[in-house]
PALOPA-138979 format. One record per residue (C-alpha): residue number from 0; x, y, z. Coordinates in steps of 0.02 Angstrom, whole numbers. Example, Ala and Ser with C-alpha at 12.3 -4.5 7.8 and 13.67 -1.06 7.14 Angstrom:
# PALOPA-138979
- voti;X;Y;Z
- 0;615;-225;390
- 1;684;-53;357
# end
This chain:
# PALOPA-138979
- voti;X;Y;Z
- 0;9432;5690;7563
- 1;9296;5813;7509
- 2;9265;5862;7691
- 3;9450;5895;7726
- 4;9466;5997;7566
- 5;9310;6095;7602
- 6;9358;6138;7781
- 7;9527;6200;7721
- 8;9447;6312;7591
- 9;9322;6377;7718
- 10;9457;6422;7843
- 11;9566;6507;7715
- 12;9418;6603;7645
- 13;9360;6668;7814
- 14;9537;6717;7861
- 15;9558;6808;7696
- 16;9399;6908;7722
- 17;9448;6952;7900
- 18;9619;7013;7847
- 19;9545;7117;7708
- 20;9420;7190;7829
- 21;9557;7247;7945
- 22;9643;7348;7810
- 23;9503;7461;7753
- 24;9416;7602;7847
- 25;9229;7572;7873
- 26;9088;7679;7809
- 27;8908;7652;7755
- 28;8830;7488;7695
- 29;8667;7423;7627
- 30;8675;7250;7708
- 31;8651;7288;7893
- 32;8516;7267;8024
- 33;8448;7442;7986
- 34;8418;7396;7803
- 35;8234;7415;7755
- 36;8148;7273;7661
- 37;7968;7238;7613
- 38;7960;7055;7562
- 39;7968;6976;7736
- 40;7814;7064;7805
- 41;7730;7143;7651
- 42;7766;7314;7726
- 43;7927;7415;7745
- 44;8024;7360;7900
- 45;8203;7361;7958
- 46;8291;7192;7966
- 47;8317;7225;8152
- 48;8128;7227;8175
- 49;8093;7057;8097
- 50;8147;6882;8139
- 51;8170;6820;7962
- 52;8318;6794;7847
- 53;8313;6915;7699
- 54;8453;6936;7572
- 55;8456;7092;7464
- 56;8543;7100;7295
- 57;8567;7286;7274
- 58;8554;7392;7117
- 59;8743;7414;7124
- 60;8771;7226;7126
- 61;8652;7204;6978
- 62;8742;7341;6880
- 63;8905;7246;6908
- 64;8825;7083;6847
- 65;8760;7133;6675
- 66;8871;7000;6596
- 67;8774;6864;6687
- 68;8600;6794;6671
- 69;8476;6810;6815
- 70;8497;6626;6866
- 71;8686;6647;6865
- 72;8673;6799;6979
- 73;8553;6715;7100
- 74;8668;6564;7106
- 75;8791;6670;7206
- 76;8666;6690;7351
- 77;8697;6578;7503
- 78;8569;6439;7514
- 79;8515;6457;7331
- 80;8567;6329;7201
- 81;8518;6361;7021
- 82;8555;6193;6942
- 83;8586;6218;6756
- 84;8631;6403;6769
- 85;8793;6367;6675
- 86;8714;6252;6545
- 87;8688;6304;6364
- 88;8598;6472;6346
- 89;8410;6460;6362
- 90;8405;6288;6444
- 91;8280;6292;6587
- 92;8354;6297;6763
- 93;8298;6220;6927
- 94;8284;6327;7084
- 95;8331;6242;7246
- 96;8310;6358;7396
- 97;8376;6270;7551
- 98;8362;6106;7458
- 99;8176;6119;7422
- 100;8116;6072;7248
- 101;8085;6207;7117
- 102;7898;6227;7140
- 103;7920;6270;7323
- 104;7996;6443;7292
- 105;7876;6583;7246
- 106;7933;6711;7117
- 107;7865;6889;7127
- 108;7881;7037;7010
- 109;7859;7198;7110
- 110;7762;7098;7239
- 111;7647;7017;7108
- 112;7659;6826;7100
- 113;7713;6749;6935
- 114;7689;6565;6895
- 115;7669;6456;6742
- 116;7504;6362;6750
- 117;7563;6245;6611
- 118;7728;6195;6695
- 119;7752;6027;6779
- 120;7766;6104;6952
- 121;7690;6274;6911
- 122;7859;6361;6923
- 123;7917;6513;6824
- 124;8070;6505;6710
- 125;8185;6647;6761
- 126;8274;6639;6593
- 127;8124;6738;6528
- 128;8177;6890;6629
- 129;8315;7006;6571
- 130;8434;7066;6707
- 131;8442;7246;6643
- 132;8258;7272;6688
- 133;8290;7242;6874
- 134;8324;7372;7008
- 135;8354;7255;7155
- 136;8301;7085;7223
- 137;8242;7032;7396
- 138;8253;6848;7444
- 139;8154;6785;7593
- 140;8218;6618;7658
- 141;8099;6506;7752
- 142;7913;6477;7737
- 143;7814;6627;7676
- 144;7648;6538;7651
- 145;7553;6638;7783
- 146;7576;6802;7688
- 147;7602;6734;7512
- 148;7505;6571;7503
- 149;7543;6414;7404
- 150;7716;6395;7324
- 151;7805;6499;7460
- 152;7852;6340;7555
- 153;8041;6367;7556
- 154;8045;6554;7523
- 155;8009;6700;7408
- 156;8112;6788;7273
- 157;8044;6963;7244
- 158;8112;7043;7084
- 159;8089;7231;7097
- 160;8098;7316;6928
- 161;8166;7487;6885
- 162;8051;7635;6919
- 163;8050;7815;6862
- 164;8164;7916;6977
- 165;8211;8099;6981
- 166;8135;8244;6887
- 167;8157;8241;6700
- 168;8199;8094;6588
- 169;8365;8007;6570
- 170;8416;7856;6470
- 171;8552;7730;6433
- 172;8618;7619;6295
- 173;8711;7458;6332
- 174;8806;7342;6214
- 175;8887;7176;6259
- 176;8974;7036;6167
- 177;9071;6882;6213
- 178;9101;6696;6201
- 179;8991;6577;6101
- 180;8952;6724;5983
- 181;8843;6800;6117
- 182;8781;6979;6093
- 183;8660;7085;6191
- 184;8593;7260;6160
- 185;8479;7357;6277
- 186;8408;7532;6296
- 187;8316;7613;6439
- 188;8225;7775;6478
- 189;8167;7826;6651
- 190;8123;7976;6756
- 191;7978;8081;6817
- 192;7879;8211;6721
- 193;7770;8314;6837
- 194;7695;8177;6947
- 195;7710;8034;6823
- 196;7853;7911;6841
- 197;7907;7814;6687
- 198;8032;7673;6661
- 199;8049;7587;6492
- 200;8175;7452;6446
- 201;8201;7349;6288
- 202;8334;7218;6257
- 203;8390;7095;6125
- 204;8501;6942;6158
- 205;8574;6818;6034
- 206;8695;6674;6059
- 207;8753;6534;5944
- 208;8783;6438;6104
- 209;8862;6266;6111
- 210;8802;6086;6108
- 211;8686;6068;6257
- 212;8699;5877;6263
- 213;8860;5786;6307
- 214;8933;5695;6157
- 215;8991;5519;6201
- 216;8996;5458;6020
- 217;9172;5523;5989
- 218;9117;5604;5826
- 219;9110;5782;5893
- 220;8971;5834;5774
- 221;8832;5882;5895
- 222;8748;6042;5838
- 223;8762;6206;5932
- 224;8602;6249;6025
- 225;8572;6434;5995
- 226;8468;6557;6095
- 227;8373;6716;6048
- 228;8274;6830;6162
- 229;8179;6994;6142
- 230;8118;7078;6301
- 231;8027;7238;6348
- 232;7961;7315;6507
- 233;7859;7470;6546
- 234;7829;7535;6722
- 235;7718;7688;6752
- 236;7669;7769;6916
- 237;7553;7917;6946
- 238;7537;8019;7105
- 239;7353;8064;7095
- 240;7359;8159;7259
- 241;7466;8172;7414
- 242;7392;8011;7484
- 243;7339;7914;7330
- 244;7444;7839;7191
- 245;7425;7718;7045
- 246;7553;7607;6963
- 247;7558;7485;6821
- 248;7688;7376;6741
- 249;7702;7267;6588
- 250;7838;7137;6559
- 251;7854;7032;6403
- 252;7984;6920;6322
- 253;7996;6807;6171
- 254;8127;6671;6175
- 255;8172;6544;6041
- 256;8311;6421;6012
- 257;8369;6243;5988
- 258;8364;6094;6105
- 259;8446;5923;6114
- 260;8337;5768;6107
- 261;8388;5729;6285
- 262;8537;5684;6393
- 263;8687;5627;6287
- 264;8578;5641;6129
- 265;8589;5770;5991
- 266;8443;5825;5882
- 267;8465;5931;5727
- 268;8286;5991;5715
- 269;8218;6013;5891
- 270;8164;6195;5916
- 271;8063;6294;6040
- 272;7986;6465;6065
- 273;7916;6535;6226
- 274;7816;6694;6255
- 275;7795;6771;6426
- 276;7672;6914;6459
- 277;7642;6990;6629
- 278;7536;7141;6673
- 279;7504;7217;6843
- 280;7398;7362;6907
- 281;7407;7432;7083
- 282;7329;7570;7187
- 283;7392;7633;7355
- 284;7299;7742;7479
- 285;7399;7816;7623
- 286;7300;7808;7786
- 287;7331;7904;7948
- 288;7429;7757;8020
- 289;7457;7641;7873
- 290;7412;7602;7694
- 291;7283;7510;7590
- 292;7346;7425;7431
- 293;7248;7343;7290
- 294;7341;7236;7163
- 295;7279;7153;7003
- 296;7388;7049;6888
- 297;7379;6936;6737
- 298;7517;6814;6691
- 299;7511;6718;6525
- 300;7640;6595;6458
- 301;7646;6509;6287
- 302;7770;6366;6260
- 303;7791;6283;6090
- 304;7907;6138;6046
- 305;7931;6063;5872
- 306;8038;5913;5825
- 307;8056;5857;5644
- 308;8114;5680;5601
- 309;8302;5652;5616
- 310;8421;5506;5636
- 311;8389;5509;5823
- 312;8203;5534;5810
- 313;8107;5450;5670
- 314;7942;5532;5715
- 315;7869;5705;5719
- 316;7833;5787;5886
- 317;7739;5946;5923
- 318;7693;6017;6093
- 319;7593;6175;6126
- 320;7559;6231;6304
- 321;7472;6386;6369
- 322;7454;6439;6549
- 323;7352;6585;6618
- 324;7350;6648;6797
- 325;7244;6792;6862
- 326;7275;6868;7034
- 327;7179;6996;7137
- 328;7231;7053;7310
- 329;7189;7184;7441
- 330;7319;7220;7577
- 331;7300;7328;7732
- 332;7450;7382;7836
- 333;7406;7478;7994
- 334;7490;7530;8155
- 335;7389;7489;8311
- 336;7472;7606;8433
- 337;7654;7607;8488
- 338;7685;7421;8503
- 339;7575;7335;8375
- 340;7545;7341;8189
- 341;7448;7226;8077
- 342;7452;7163;7898
- 343;7289;7089;7834
- 344;7231;7043;7662
- 345;7124;6941;7547
- 346;7175;6864;7381
- 347;7101;6766;7238
- 348;7202;6664;7113
- 349;7132;6581;6956
- 350;7240;6459;6855
- 351;7200;6387;6683
- 352;7296;6282;6558
- 353;7273;6211;6384
- 354;7401;6085;6322
- 355;7423;5985;6163
- 356;7558;5855;6128
- 357;7569;5742;5975
- 358;7701;5614;5929
- 359;7689;5534;5755
- 360;7681;5400;5691
- 361;7626;5326;5858
- 362;7472;5367;5960
- 363;7339;5499;5976
- 364;7374;5674;6041
- 365;7378;5702;6228
- 366;7262;5848;6263
- 367;7229;5949;6419
- 368;7082;6062;6377
- 369;7033;6209;6484
- 370;7083;6133;6651
- 371;7076;6258;6792
- 372;7062;6287;6978
- 373;7055;6435;7096
- 374;7099;6476;7274
- 375;7030;6610;7390
- 376;7132;6665;7541
- 377;7116;6781;7690
- 378;7263;6814;7804
- 379;7319;6918;7953
- 380;7488;6943;8035
- 381;7506;7038;8198
- 382;7675;7115;8236
- 383;7729;7163;8412
- 384;7881;7272;8441
- 385;7955;7318;8610
- 386;8129;7385;8645
- 387;8211;7214;8632
- 388;8073;7086;8600
- 389;7980;7069;8435
- 390;7848;6943;8384
- 391;7749;6898;8228
- 392;7592;6792;8243
- 393;7505;6754;8079
- 394;7371;6644;8005
- 395;7301;6612;7832
- 396;7138;6532;7779
- 397;7136;6452;7606
- 398;6987;6384;7510
- 399;7037;6283;7357
- 400;6906;6244;7225
- 401;6960;6061;7223
- 402;7032;6028;7396
- 403;6924;6136;7507
- 404;6982;6225;7665
- 405;7156;6236;7737
- 406;7242;6343;7870
- 407;7425;6392;7887
- 408;7513;6487;8026
- 409;7674;6576;8074
- 410;7750;6602;8247
- 411;7907;6708;8237
- 412;7985;6783;8396
- 413;8149;6880;8393
- 414;8257;6961;8525
- 415;8366;7113;8490
- 416;8511;7131;8612
- 417;8645;7263;8639
- 418;8588;7358;8485
- 419;8689;7241;8373
- 420;8637;7062;8408
- 421;8474;6979;8355
- 422;8416;6801;8391
- 423;8259;6730;8313
- 424;8156;6575;8287
- 425;8012;6524;8176
- 426;7881;6388;8170
- 427;7776;6397;8013
- 428;7662;6286;7911
- 429;7637;6285;7723
- 430;7515;6213;7597
- 431;7547;6172;7414
- 432;7416;6102;7297
- 433;7461;5991;7147
- 434;7490;6079;6982
- 435;7367;6062;6840
- 436;7497;5961;6745
- 437;7520;5840;6890
- 438;7332;5815;6896
- 439;7279;5807;6714
- 440;7426;5767;6598
- 441;7462;5594;6526
- 442;7558;5563;6687
- 443;7426;5647;6793
- 444;7340;5577;6946
- 445;7175;5657;7000
- 446;7190;5568;7167
- 447;7340;5673;7219
- 448;7330;5761;7386
- 449;7406;5932;7428
- 450;7576;5937;7511
- 451;7580;6005;7689
- 452;7741;6065;7770
- 453;7796;6119;7943
- 454;7958;6219;7952
- 455;8069;6259;8101
- 456;8207;6388;8103
- 457;8324;6465;8232
- 458;8471;6582;8210
- 459;8558;6743;8251
- 460;8618;6900;8162
- 461;8769;6987;8240
- 462;8834;7159;8189
- 463;9011;7131;8254
- 464;9075;7303;8203
- 465;8936;7429;8182
- 466;8906;7479;8002
- 467;9050;7368;7948
- 468;9054;7183;7990
- 469;8909;7061;8015
- 470;8894;6875;8044
- 471;8737;6768;8038
- 472;8693;6586;8058
- 473;8527;6495;8037
- 474;8478;6315;8070
- 475;8321;6248;7987
- 476;8216;6091;7974
- 477;8073;6059;7852
- 478;7950;5914;7871
- 479;7832;5885;7725
- 480;7688;5763;7712
- 481;7610;5688;7554
- 482;7755;5747;7445
- 483;7718;5731;7259
- 484;7847;5637;7156
- 485;7862;5550;6987
- 486;7849;5360;6994
- 487;7873;5221;6865
- 488;7808;5046;6895
- 489;7940;4909;6899
- 490;7833;4780;6807
- 491;7750;4781;6636
- 492;7673;4891;6567
- 493;7791;5007;6666
- 494;7665;5146;6686
- 495;7729;5315;6747
- 496;7629;5439;6848
- 497;7635;5563;6991
- 498;7594;5503;7166
- 499;7606;5558;7347
- 500;7748;5497;7456
- 501;7735;5484;7644
- 502;7863;5607;7714
- 503;8002;5721;7656
- 504;8122;5778;7792
- 505;8256;5907;7754
- 506;8375;5997;7870
- 507;8526;6109;7859
- 508;8612;6269;7910
- 509;8690;6425;7834
- 510;8827;6541;7897
- 511;8878;6705;7816
- 512;9008;6839;7854
- 513;8988;7011;7773
- 514;9106;7158;7769
- 515;9074;7332;7696
- 516;9178;7489;7682
- 517;9207;7635;7566
- 518;9326;7531;7460
- 519;9283;7349;7491
- 520;9126;7243;7495
- 521;9158;7061;7538
- 522;9068;6906;7599
- 523;9102;6724;7636
- 524;8973;6589;7668
- 525;8947;6404;7699
- 526;8786;6306;7678
- 527;8738;6125;7714
- 528;8577;6032;7674
- 529;8522;5851;7674
- 530;8354;5765;7651
- 531;8262;5601;7628
- 532;8096;5544;7556
- 533;7997;5403;7637
- 534;7877;5322;7514
- 535;7712;5234;7548
- 536;7805;5069;7580
- 537;7921;5147;7708
- 538;8072;5146;7592
- 539;8189;5295;7619
- 540;8280;5381;7476
- 541;8407;5522;7482
- 542;8316;5615;7344
- 543;8392;5789;7340
- 544;8456;5758;7164
- 545;8569;5891;7085
- 546;8579;5978;7254
- 547;8747;5983;7345
- 548;8756;5947;7530
- 549;8893;6077;7549
- 550;8928;6242;7463
- 551;9054;6377;7503
- 552;9065;6549;7426
- 553;9178;6700;7427
- 554;9126;6864;7345
- 555;9213;7032;7349
- 556;9222;7196;7254
- 557;9365;7319;7278
- 558;9364;7500;7222
- 559;9546;7523;7170
- 560;9523;7707;7123
- 561;9369;7814;7101
- 562;9345;7759;6921
- 563;9406;7578;6926
- 564;9349;7424;7022
- 565;9366;7237;7012
- 566;9271;7094;7090
- 567;9284;6906;7114
- 568;9146;6778;7138
- 569;9199;6606;7195
- 570;9086;6458;7234
- 571;9128;6280;7283
- 572;8987;6158;7244
- 573;9001;5989;7330
- 574;8960;5817;7265
- 575;8782;5788;7206
- 576;8681;5640;7145
- 577;8580;5626;6985
- 578;8472;5494;6903
- 579;8534;5404;6747
- 580;8380;5362;6644
- 581;8486;5282;6507
- 582;8472;5121;6608
- 583;8316;5031;6668
- 584;8280;5040;6806
- 585;8365;5208;6823
- 586;8526;5212;6923
- 587;8596;5343;7041
- 588;8762;5422;6992
- 589;8874;5544;7085
- 590;8917;5712;7005
- 591;9088;5771;7064
- 592;9116;5933;7159
- 593;9182;6084;7066
- 594;9250;6261;7092
- 595;9188;6411;6994
- 596;9280;6577;6996
- 597;9224;6731;6900
- 598;9317;6896;6879
- 599;9235;7065;6845
- 600;9325;7226;6794
- 601;9241;7396;6776
- 602;9305;7566;6721
- 603;9212;7731;6720
- 604;9291;7801;6562
- 605;9196;7966;6564
- 606;9057;8044;6667
- 607;8928;7955;6559
- 608;9022;7802;6493
- 609;9056;7642;6588
- 610;9150;7494;6513
- 611;9163;7323;6593
- 612;9222;7146;6566
- 613;9187;6976;6641
- 614;9298;6823;6636
- 615;9193;6676;6696
- 616;9249;6503;6751
- 617;9427;6569;6759
- 618;9489;6397;6813
- 619;9408;6319;6658
- 620;9327;6184;6764
- 621;9253;6034;6674
- 622;9099;5985;6772
- 623;8919;5927;6759
- 624;8763;6005;6834
- 625;8643;5886;6746
- 626;8697;5713;6692
- 627;8714;5709;6503
- 628;8721;5898;6479
- 629;8869;6014;6449
- 630;8916;6169;6548
- 631;9013;6325;6499
- 632;9201;6320;6500
- 633;9305;6476;6524
- 634;9210;6618;6440
- 635;9208;6807;6432
- 636;9089;6953;6408
- 637;9137;7132;6365
- 638;9018;7279;6373
- 639;8992;7466;6376
- 640;8850;7571;6446
- 641;8820;7752;6400
- 642;8701;7860;6504
- 643;8625;8021;6440
- 644;8510;8155;6509
# end
């Protein structure tokens, strides 16, 4: 039944887009093969020159999405599932890029890697980042481990912040308010004075929220789980000379709120506060045929959780985690004549965590004290470009302080035909070491081995109508060895710990149709993914929990008149499975498919004033992303932004 329904929706959606496309005259676009991106190759290149799949969320799209959170915006990207994006405000989300688990997607800020050394899988919580600080986002799908190292197994999300642009300073004020007593205020200042670029942004968000846990008691007295966030960013660039420039950026946020005790369980006194601090320094020297870049960054995260005794929890619980990651990198991009150019670099990453967890009246505290590791890497990618044939050959050497030497590679040919049709393929390997938590926590296992992955990809990108209509499809397969997963023994004393499985095999495909004109921007997509884990006993498990096999999306924005536009985002999320830990042993349950539709309206009231409104979950769907947790019903957000010179 789900398949028949889905195919009907897909056909109607594609037909609708095609009919809309036929009614509007074509002009320029920012999502074509001549679009320039930097994430795929660590140097500026047109999409037509590379054989990788890169999705760009433009500044215009981000401006139209100020009523959303960053996870909610990214959840509209084909192949990306942000499980929990519609849960109560502040609840951590899970990133599944092409079905891969959260720790397999690398997050960058302006090309600098950001991780959380204290997190279970080392991943970064995107709730810590305010959307109004972002200029645009580039998303590389497929293994990026040759150029970016560990964690870039499934892909890379590069968040590019706002920079100082144009001579003089200009600023803006933005106010928003909506459902669940949610309010947000932000202010920004950016521009260039002489040769110094400055961009400053501050924001404040508050929400009373709603009960994060699902109430099955029938009493209806679960508390509302509120959310509060203060964020600030500063980005400064200095043109020292014609060929030499410096840049620095600082991002910080403080988030606090309430949490439930767990799935289906309220807690009146469970609170948290998280602090995120990121700083990056960069220098760039323009060479006769390339550039030399030096990047330094420091990323610190503090997570604190406190739980006072309640009816549901008779003890006292306190958890304090700190993670620190230092990165240093040197990158050389250089053209070697007409047909070849090269990207080479070295990097060093140091990770450290201190963690303390105490539960009274039982037991002693669980302490991770000053656990750390480091990894040194050297890499080179050679790019060949002829009239129609392009090729990337890359390799990366890694030396891990615990696991020793490792080598990863990328082979990526592409063929560009008839000026509008590109076919490509990729074979790439990846390497991911266990997190410090997986090694040294109370569930840790110091015998864990690193995960190794080989990825295969083939696809095409077709510009059907030049500068107007494009269609792309990619097929992929990902084979991982020694996959790390959480395991609980089936006999007393029922110990739980992390261990390596044998194999994880995932496969899927994505198709996307894009249309752009002076009035209309529209897209439709379909994605499919499936996967299985084989454990050490040879038992196979379909373990892509909370990840749908099928998704379908339809997004469009229409400029009705010069000063008024409206947009619709629609996403169908297919059936998923989740684990029910309320039973022992845990059981597998099916989460039903659902349809989300969001409406956005925007009016340019004056030359400097823009007002907008969002109506989200227009269909008021009742659905579950995580078993035992609530999601947002129909909700709204209204806002206004004033710009001044």
